[in-house]
N, C-alpha and C positions, 0 to 999 in steps of 0.2 A: 504494500500500500504506500502511496505517496500523496503529497498535497496536490490539489488542483493547480494547474499552471495558468498564468496569464496569457492572453493571446500573443502569439509570436515567440513564446518560450518553448524550449525542449529540454529533456533530461534523460539520463539513462537510468533504468531500473532493472532489477533481477526479479523474475517471476517464473516459477516452475523450473528453475535451473537454467533459464534462458536469459540472455542479455538483450534487453529491449529498449528501443527509443520511443519515448512518449512525447508528443508535440501538441500544442494547442494552435489550431488553425482557425482564426476568426471565431473563437469562442467554443469550438468543438474539439474534443480530444481524440487523437488517433495514436495507434501503436504499431510499429513495424520492428523487424529485427534490427539490432544496433551494430551488427558486424557486417561490414561491406562484403558482398559476395565476390568482389574482384580480388582483393588482397588481404581482407580481414581487418582493415582499419575500423576504428569506432566512429560511426556516423554522428554520435553525440558530440564529437570534437569538431564537426564540420559546421556548415552554415545553413540556416533555415531561410529559404527565400520563397515566399508565397506558400504553395502546397508542396514544395520540394525541399529535400535536404541534399547538400553537396558534400561528398566525401572529401575530407581534408588531404588525403594521400594522392589520389590520381584524378579527382574531379568527377567520378561517377555520380550521377544524379538520380535520386529515387523519389517517387511520389509518396508522400507520407500517408496519404489517405488509402492507398492501395498496395504499396510496396513495389509497384511496377518500375522498371528501369526507364528513365526519361532520356538519359544520355550515358553512353559508355565511357570507359572501357568495360564496365560490368555488363554481363549478358544475362545473368540470372536475377530474378526479382527477390525482394526481401519478403519473408512471411509477414502477413498482416494479422493483427490480433484485435479482439473487441475490448473496449474499455468500459468499465462500470463505475459510475460516480455516485458516491453516497456522502451527502453534506459537502465538506471541503476536502474529502479524500477520494482518491481513485484507485481502482484495482484493475490490472490487466488480466484478462481471462485467457489462459494458455491451454 
């Protein structure tokens, strides 16, 4: 469980033994894998731009809402997870 984020913020969380990126896009929370499918860098160290997160290592870009690759060199998408909000806390459902 982690605190609800403000719009435009992202953070890394562990849930079910998985490293997950949680981001608030325009007031709605989304969760995808936090380990870049290209070289294993942490997406939470990257940049959140609109609906996308850019990996800090090689610039692969993923859609935070779906996990889809927007721009390579990554070819495989990130897994996407549901987020449950209760009060000011959120839980990623893995």
